[in-house]
N, C-alpha and C positions, 0 to 999 in steps of 0.2 A: 271696412271697405278697402279693397286692394288698390295699389297705386294706379294700375292701368284703368280700373273701373272708375276711380275718382277722377282721373284725367278725362275720360270720355264724358262723364257726367258734367264736369266743369266746362268742357268745350261745347256740349249740347246747350248748356245754360247760356253761354255767350252767343251761340247761334240764335237762340230764342230771343235774347235781348235785341240782337240786330233785326230779326224779322219783325218783332213787335214794334220797335221804334221806327225802323226804316220803311215798313210796308203795311203796318196796321194803323198806327197812330196817324191822324191827319196832320199835315204840315201847314205852317202859316202861309198865307197867301203870298207874302213877300219872298218866300223861299221855294225854289223849284225842287222837283223830286230828286234830281241827282245830288244837289247840295244837302238835301235832307238825309239821303243815304250816307253821305259823308259824315254827318253828325252821328248817325247810327253806328257806323264803323268805329268812330272815335269813342263813343260811349261804351261799345263792347270791349275795346282794348283797355279802357280805364277799369271797367268791371273785372276784366281778366287779371289786372294787376292786384286787385283785391282778393279774388278767388284763387288765383295762382294755379290753374290747371297745367300751365307750362311756365318756364322761366320768362321773365319780363322781356328779354331780348327776342325770344322766339315769338311771343305774342305780338310784339311790334312788327316783326317781319311779316307775320300773317296779316296784320292790319295794313301794311304797305301793299301787299299783294292784293288785298281787297280794294284798296284805293285805286290801284291800276285797273282792276277788273271793272270798277265803277266809272272808268273813263279818264282817270288822271294819267297824263303822259309819264312814262317811266323816268325820264330825266328829272321831271318835276317831283315825282314821288321820292326819289333818292337825293334830292337837293339838300336835305338837312345834313348829310355827311360832309358837305363842303363848307358848312358854317364854322367860322373861327371859334365861336363859343364852345362847340362840340370838341374841337381839338384842344381848347384850353383845359377842359375838364380831364381829358385822358392824359395829357402831358403832365398836369399837376398831380394826378394819381401815380404816374410813373416816378416823378420826383419823390413822392411820398414813399414809394418802394425803396428808393435809395436811402431815405431817412431811416427806414426800418432795418434794411440789410446792413448798412454801415455801422449801426449801433447808436447813431446820433440821437434818435428819438428816445431810446432807453436812457441814454446819458442825461438828456434834458430832464426826464421825469425823475431820475435818481438825484440830480442836483437840487431840484425843487424839494424832494423828500428830505434830503439831508439838511436843507435850509430851514424848513418849517414843520418837519414831521415828528416833533417830539410829543404830539398828542394825536388822538384819533381824528380830531377835527383838523389838525394841521396836515395830516396825511391826505384827507379829503380835499383840502385846499391845494395841496401840491399836485394831486391828480388833475384837478380842474384847471389850475394854471398851466400845466403841461398841455392839456387839451386845447386851451385858448391859444397858446403860442403856436401849436401845430395847425390849428384851424385857419391861421392866417395864410396858409399856402397848401393845405391838404384837404381837398374837397370830398373826403370820404370819412364820415363819422365812424364807419365800421373799421376802417384801417386804423384810425386814431384810438378809439375807445376799446374796441375788441382786440385789435392786433397789437397795439403798442402799450396800452395802459392797463388792461385787465390782468395780464400776467404779473405785473408789478403789484397790483392791488392784492391778488391772490397770494403772492409770495409773502407780503407783509402780514396778511391775515393768518397765514399758516405759521408764522413766527410765534404767534400767541395761541397756537393750538385751535384756531378757528377754521373749521372745514365745513363743507356742506353737511347739513343734518343738525344734530342736537347742539353742536358747538358754534353754529353759524353766527348766532347772536353776539358772541364775544366781540367780534370785530368785522368779520367778512360781510355781514348783511349791510351794515351802514356804509362800508366802503363801496360796495357794488351799487347800491341805490344812489349814493352821492355821485359816483362816476356817471351813471346813466342820466340822472336829472341834470347834472352839470353839462353833459355833452350836448343837450338840446339848447342850452344857453350859448355854448360855443358856436353851434350851428347858426344861431340867430345873429351873432355878432359880426360875421364876416361874409363877404361876397363869395369866398371860397370855403365857407363853413360846411356846405352841403351842395352836392351836384345840382339839386333842384333850384338853388339860389341863382345860379348862372342862367338856368332856363327861365326862371321868373323874371329876371332882369331883361332878358331878350324879349319876352312877351310884353313887358311894360313899355319898352321902346316902340314896339309895333302897335300896341293897342291904344296907348294914351300919350305917346311921344315924351316919355320921361326916361332920360338916360341914367342908368344906374351903373356906377363904376366901383372898382375895389375901394377907392378912397371915399366916395360919397356914401357907400354902405357903412364903412367904418365910422365915419363922422355921425351918421344917423343913429347908429346902434351903440356907440361907445358908452354913453352915460347910463341908459337903462340897462345895458348889458353888464357893465361893471357892478351896478347895484344888485342885479340878479346873481352875479358871481359871488358877491359877498353874502347874500341872503340864503341862497339855496343850500349849501352844505350845512350852515348853522341850523336851518329849519329841519333838514333831514335828521340831524343829530338830536334835535328836540323830539322828533316824532319816533325815532328808533334809537333810543339811547343805548350805546354799546356797553358791554360789561367792562371792556378794556378802554380806558379813557387816556391813560398816559402811555406813550409808546416810544420810550427812549431807544428801544431795540430797533425801531424803524430807522433811526438815524445811523445806528451802527450797521444795520443791513445795507443801507444806501452807501455808506462809506466803504464797506467791504466790497460791495459789488463794483463800485467805481475803481477800487484798487485792482480788482480782477480784470476790469476792462483795460487798465493801463492808461498810458497817455493817449491823447486824442490822435487817432490814426490818420494816415494820409487820406483815406476815403472819407472819413468824417470831416476833415478840413475842407475838402472839395465840395462835399454835400452842404456843409454849413455855408460856404461861400456862395453856392448857387441859391440856397434857400434865402439867405439875406439879400443877395443881389437882386433876385427876382422880386422879392417882397418890396424892396426899396423902389425898384422901377415901377411896380404896380402902384405903390403909394404916391409916386410923383408923376403919374401918367398925365396929369393936366399940364405938366411943364415940359413935356417932350413929345415928339411925334410917334414914338414906338408903340405899336399895338400890343395890348396885354397878351394876346396869344403868341405873337412874335417873340415877346420877352420870355414866355414860358418855353417856347421851342429852343431859344438860345440857351436857356438853362439846361435843357435836356441834352443839347448838343455838347455842352461843356462836359457833362457827366459821361457821355459816350466817348468823346475824343480823349479825355484823360484816363479812360479805362475804369472810372469809378463805377460805371454801370455797363454791363455788356448787352449787346443786341439780343442775345439769347434770353436775358432777363426781361427785356422789353416785350419780346414776342410771347413769353411765357406768363406775362401778367394778365391772367384770365379775367379778373374782376374789372380791370381797366377797359379791356376790349369789349367786355359785355356791356359796360356802361356806355361805351361809344355806340354800340349797335342800338340800344333802346333809346338813348338820349337823342341821337341824331334823327332817328325815325319819329319819335314823339314830337320833337321840335317841329319837324316838317308837317306832321299831321295837325298839330295845333295851329300852325300858320294857315294851312288849307281850310281848317274849320273857321278861323277868323275871316278868311276871304269870302266865305259863304254868306256872311252877314247875320248868322244866327245869334251870335253873341250880342250884337246891337239890338236885334229884335227882342231878345230876352230882357235886356236892360231897359228898353223902352216900356215893355209890358209890365214888368215888375215895378219899375220906377213910379208908375202911376199910382200904386198903392201907398207910396210915401209922400204924396202931395200934401203940403202944408206942415210937414214935420221938419224940424231943423236938421240940416244935413249932418251935423256932428253927432246928433243923437242917433240918426240912422246908421252912421258909421260904427258907433259903439255897439249897437244891436247886431249889425252884420258881423262885426268882429267876434262877438260872443258865439253866434251861430257857427261862424267859420272855424272857431277854436274847438268847440266841443263836438262838432260833427266828425272830428278826427277819430272818435271812438269807432267809426265805421271804416277807417282806412288803416292799411298796414304799410303805407308808404307815404312819405312826405311828398315825393314827386307826383304820385297819383292825386294827392290832395291839391297840390298847386295846379296841376293841369286841369282838374275837374272844376275847381272853384275860383281860382284867381282870375281868369279871363272874364267870366260873366260878372263877378263882384266888382272888379276894378272899373269895368265899363259902366256898370250900374251906378256906382258911387260917384264917379266923375260926372256922370250924366245928370245927377240930381244936385250937383253943386259942391261936392266935396273937393277940396284942392287936390290936384293930381298927385303931387309929391306925398302928401299926407296919406292918401289912399294907397299908393304904391308901397311905401316903406312900411306902413302898419300891416298891410296884408302879407308882404314878403317876410318880415321879421316874425310875425305871429304864426306863420305857417310851420315854423320849426319847433316852437315851444310845446305844442300839443302832443308831440311824439312821446312826451313823458307820461301821458295819461295811462298808457297800457304797456303790456310786455311785448306787444307786436307793433307799436307805433312807428318804428323805423327798423331798418335792418339790424341795428345793434341790439335791439330789445331781446329777440329770441336767444342771442348768443349770451348776453349777460344774465338773463333770466335762467337760461339753461345751465349756468354754472352751479345752480342749486343752493345758493345762499339765501334766497328770498322766497317767501311764500307768495302765492298769487294774491291772496287777500291783502297782504302788507304792501305789495307792489302797487296795486290799484289804489289803496287808501292813501299812501304817500303821494302817488301821482296826482290824485285829485286835489289834495291840500296844497301841494306845490304849485299846481296850476292856478289856484286862487292868488297865491303870492306873486307869481309871475305876471298875471293879468293886472294886479294892482300896480306893480312896478311899471309895466309898459303902457298901461292906459292912463296913468297919472304922471309919473316922472317922464315917461316917453313922450307923451303929448306935450308936456311943458317944455321939454328939450326941443321938440320939433317946432314949437312956437318960437323959441329962440333962434332956430335955424330958418325961420320964415317959411316953413312948409304950410302954414295956415295963418 
């Protein structure tokens, strides 16, 4: 199938979904025809993010045009681009660019490798610890894992003659799989671990009046997250034992690379200062009046004023501006969908089937469905937008404590990305490196998912009990 033909077929499929939902399927009596068409447009955009006939940003723009055609005022349709959370994501991604360009992200990863990289398992932990540190302020798993850490993992693998193909199993396979599986845990641990986390937090505030902040997310996720961090690399090494287990050369490699980098540069110092300063202000947001987006903007301003980052770099950061377009549009579309009352009607109708069942049992069953349905998603964001609003309203409606429902759904939206090689944007890049077979990737992803679920549903629930979430 040629690319243009595939695009046409994909767009025709989305049009068919809209026509079927918006004009063929009967709508509930509580929902008028215009609001039902709003839901059909939203459903088509989410389906488009799965089928990908066009980039996500282009699909969202088409969705906004359809919303205006359906009667939404233009100012209201574009209102998502004025949301502070949208600017928080793009500014954090720009700060991440400074981490990469200055060399600070590479230095952090090399320091961890030099500290604990004398074994293949130690190298895996070094990569994961680097990812976790960066996730505290970099809301792009692709930038962290694919842009910052994959090159280091490949370089270490190649030190031992492990390249894609017959020698991949020496070391490269286990490092790439550990990096990917660990990245999903890093995403789950921080408000800024993944762009959709900020989106989910915004939805939680509007749907069930639960305020999720950088600090509250960290407190909620720190205990199960650290246990998953300790467990996942060890489990991956048990499932894919590498031929090379002792890697003293990795320490030498890290030391040599750090020598080549020389002393910490001026740009690294400024970037480190901004990274730590922004992080500390986010962490202490309950103790001062500064908005988290304002703090991020201040950090970007420091980088620009000091010349650490140029305006040309800001305007050229394509991935950040693309996220801005689709994130702002999707946020507004999800708000408009919520305003139609469809989510509430869904929750009431489905909730009737769970009458008489203990709410916590229903929560666990819903979380299992919510987790494994990700086999049908190629985006954590699409997963959150499609399922978080109806599920969180449903669960709170049947008596699940709001904080428990919100944090369990938001954290567990990230972990299922490890199931497949397309579960999030990083997957195709790491899988495309050629170190891991499809069968091995899916097998390990499934087994690691059992381990993560055990941690978050047992330890996580116990920790959330301590925090009085339930």
